[in-house]
N, C-alpha and C positions, 0 to 999 in steps of 0.2 A: 504494500500500500504506500503510495507516494502522495505527499501533500505539497502543493505549490502555494506560494505566497499570494495574497490578494490585497486589494486596496479597500479601505472602508467604504461601505455603501455600494460596492461593485460585486456582482455575482459572477464567479468564474470557478472552474473545476478545482477541487482540492484533493480529490481522491481518484485514483485509477484502480478499479476493482478487477481482479482476475480470479480464476478458479484456484482453490487451494492446491499447492504442489506437494507431491510426495516423492521420496526417493524410491529406488527400485525395491527396497525391502519393505515398503509401505510406511516407513517412518518419515515424518516431515523433516526436510533438510534443516529448516529453521529450528525445529525442536531439537535435533541432534546438536547443532552448533550452539544453541542457547543452553542446553544441558551441559555441554562441555565448558562453556564460559563460566558457569557458576560452580563448576567442580564436579558435575555428575556426567561422566563420560559415556555411560551406558544408557542410551535412550531407547533400547530395543524392547523394553517391557513397558507397555503403556497401560494406564488405567482406563476406565470407561470415559474419562474426560478427553481422551486423545492426547494426553500429556503424560510424559514419563513420570512415574510415581514420585521419585525424588524431586523432580522439577516442580510438580504440582504443589508439593508441600513447601517449596522454597519461595514461591511467588505470591504476591497479594492477589485478592479475588479478581480485581479488574484486569490484571495481566493474564490471569488464567482464562478468563472469559474472552478476552481479546484474542488469545492464542487459539481457542476453540473455533472462533469465527473465521480467523484468517488461515488456519492451517489444518482444519478438518472439514468434512462435509456433513457432519452430524447434525441432526435436528435436536435442538436443546429444548426439552420439555420441562416446563416449570409449573408446579402447583401454586395457586394463590395462597399466600400466607398474610396474616394481619396482626399477629401477636406472637409472644414467645412460645406458647403451647402449640399453635398451629405450625410454627417453624420447626419445633422439636419433632413433631409427628412426621413432617415431611422428611426430616433428617433420618428418623428411624426407619421409614419406609424405603429410603435409599435414594432420594432425589438430591442431586448435587447443586442444582441451581434453582432458586426460588424467586417468586415474584411477589413483592409487597404491593398489594392492591390498595388504591386510594379509597375505593368504596368500602372495602373491608376494614381499613384502618379507621375511617370516619365512623362506621357503625360500631366498631369494637371500642374505640377510645372515647368517642363522644356520644354514642347512642343516637346519631343523627344520620339522615339520608345524605347521599353523595351529591351535594348541591354546592360545591365549592366552599364548604364551611370549614374544613380542616385548614389550619394555618401552616406556614412553613415550619414553625417550631414544632407543631404536632407531628408533621411528617418526618422531619429530621430526627426527632427524638425516637420515633418508632423504628425508622430505618437503622439508626445507630445500634439500637438494642438487638434487632433481628440479625443484622449483618455480622455482628460480633459474637453470635452464639457459637459459631464454628468457622471462623474466617480462613482457617488453614485447609479446609476441605470443601466448603460450600461458597457459592457466589449468590449475591442478591441483586436482582433487577428491581428497581423501585420506581413507582409513579412519582412524577414531579409536577403533575397538573400543568398549569400555564407558566410555571416558574415563579409565581407569586409576585410578579412585578407589573405595575401599570405605568403607562406613559405619564410623566417624562422620566420617572426613576426606574423604568422597567429593566434596562440593561444592567444597572447597578445591582438591583435586587436579584436578578437571575444570576449574576456573577457570584454574589454572596451565597445563594442557594447551592450552586454547583460546588463551590469550595466546601460548604458544609457537608454535602453528600460525599465528596472525596475523602474528607477527614473521617467520615462515618464508616468507611470501608465498603461503600456501595460499589458494585461492579459495573452497573449500567443504570441509566435512567431514561425515561421518555418525557419529552416536553411537547405540548400540543398547541393547536391554533384556536382553541375555543376562547370566547371572551372571558374576562376575569371572573365574572359571575357564572361559572361553568356548571355543568351537571354530568352525571354518569353518561358514558358514551352510548349506552343502550336505553336512553330515555328520548322521547320526542322533544322537539322544540329547541334543538341545539343551534347556537349561533357561533360563527367563527369570525376572527378578526381578518383584516385585509392580508393579502399575500405579503405585502411589504412589512406589516407589523409582525407577522409570523416569522419571516426570515430574519427580522431583527432579533427575535428570541433565539433562533438557531445560531446566528452569528455571535451573540453574546455568550451563549453556552459553549460554543466551540473555542472562542477566544479564552475563556476562563480555564478550560481544560488544557489548552496549549501553554498558557502562562504557567500553570501549575505543573506542567510536564507530567501529567497523569495519564494513566491508561484507561480510566473510566470511559465506558462506551456511551456515545450520544445517540439516542434513538429519536428520530424525528417522527412525530405522530401528527396525522391530520384527521380531523373530524368533519371535513368539508363535504363528504359524500351526501349527507342528509340534506344540506342546504343548497349546495352548488352542483352536486353530481360527480361522477367518477372522473371525468376528464380533468376537472379542476384539482382533484386530489393528486393525479399524476403530475400535473404541472408543479404543484407545491412540493411534492416529494422529490422530484428531479432537481428543483432549485435547492432544496435542503441538502440533498446529496452533494451537489456541487459546492456547497458551502462547508462541507466537511462532516456531515452527519454520518455515523458509522453504520446505522441500521435504519430502515424505514418501517413505519406502522400506519397502514390505512385502516382506520377504525370504522366498523360498520359496513362490511361487504354486504351487498344486496343479493348475491348469488355466488355459488361455487365457481361459475364461469368467470365472474368478475375477479375473484381471487386468483384464478389461474392466469387471467389476462395481465393482472398487475405484476405477477412474478415475471412473466415474459417481457413486459415493457420496461421493467427496472433492472433486469438481470445484467451483470452478476451481483448487483448490490443486494446484500442480505435483507430479507424482510421478516418481520415478526407478525405472527397471527395471534389475535386475542380471541379466545373462545369463551363465549358467555352462553351457557345453556339457557333456553327459554328467553333469550334476548332478541335483538332485532336482526341478527345475522343467522344464516343457515349453519347447522351443526357440521363441523368438519372434524373428522377423526384424526388421530395421530398418524395413522398409516396414510390417509389421504393427504395430509399436510406434507408429509415426507415425500410422497410421490409428486406433489405439486412443486416442491422445491423451497418451501419455507425453511428458515434456519433457526428460528426461535418460536416457541409456541407457549403461550401462557393461558392458564385456566383460572381466570380471576376469581370466580365464585366457587372453586372446587372445595374449599374449606369452609367458607362462610355459610353457604346454604345448608350443607349437611349438619353443621354445628347448630344452626337455627332449628332444623327439623328434629335433631336428637334432643336438644335441650327442651324444646317446646313439648315434645312427647313425654319426657320425664316429669316436667313440671305439671302437665295436665294430669298425669297418672297420680302424682302426689296430691294434687288439688282434689281429685274426685275419688281416689281409692285409698289415700293415706300412705302409699308407698311409692318409691321412685321407679322400681323395676330394675335397679342396678344390682340388687342382691342376686348372686348366682352367675353374674357375668364374668367373674374371675378377675375383675379389675378393681383393685383397692388403692389406698394411698401409696403403698410401696411401688406397685406397678406403674402408677402415674408418675411418681417421683423419679423412677428409673428412666422413664422417657425424658424427663427434664434434667438428666445428668447427675443423679444422686451418686451413682457408682463412681463416676469420674471425680466428683467432689471429694469422695472418701479417699480415692487413690492419691489425689493431690495432698490432702491432709496427712496421710500416712507417709508419703514421700518426704514431706517436710519435717517429719518427726512428731507431728501432732497426734493427739489422742482424742480429740473432741468428737470425731465422727466414727469412732469404733462402735461396732455392734448395731449398725443400722439394719433393721429387719422389718 
């Protein structure tokens, strides 16, 4: 990937995208050389991330995710997480990349609908906590909404937000073109800013990343399909790509054919697919997305709606029958705390010579 310099206010290509290259033994040449650079000369044994195990443990989350996108052809599937417990469950199941949903964060932290209510501080705080649960093995892609900046202070606010996400160990974020008083991408009545205002957001985010010399991945999202149609989305995404966005996200595909068309029109630029069951877009499976050529796939409500359904069922049973139905499930405090890292906490305490956490059962 090559970036060229550009003048403020001028749109010109900053990325040249090409297919990931591999050596004859199937190991990325970049992976081998990078592993050697940091002292791991054997890159022949790769983890499921497409990165040599020792290399994966040595890099920060953003660098690992960047490597996956540039040097593998894998589809990165991410469950939606919104708090510490949902992230721990994703970790336990085996997901290495997670997506912090803005809708889920707003509902979980504030008990409110996704109507642009969550502040930058709310989102940064949540992202910081989730991203650092296991930063040596897992990467977090986080919602950044509109960047939380309105004219004329928009670029300054976006710059601060990007820097806070970088410090929080976030691996990637998406920033969108909805108006500041935004709403969930799968609600009607969305409005987007002008193309010029949108590109100002992308430009500010890209500049902040470059100044910080960070590997955090910039995902350009457009919600213009509902208001202006597919063609306008492609125009906006191509312009964002030329300004240096690493990944594209067209929110609210109206058909599978539209999704396939976008992949072809924007290739080889990597695209992210947001799957929202019972939302405004057709359901696309993981296998279908892989066949289409998407590179990242997020399931924003994969944790939130099942949690709502399960909690509601238990509370209703308690309200009407006097029991929760949990008895006999095999899940008690210890099992839940094990998911939340109790064993690891005990090992840390023991390693340091402590005795406070002995006998946890």
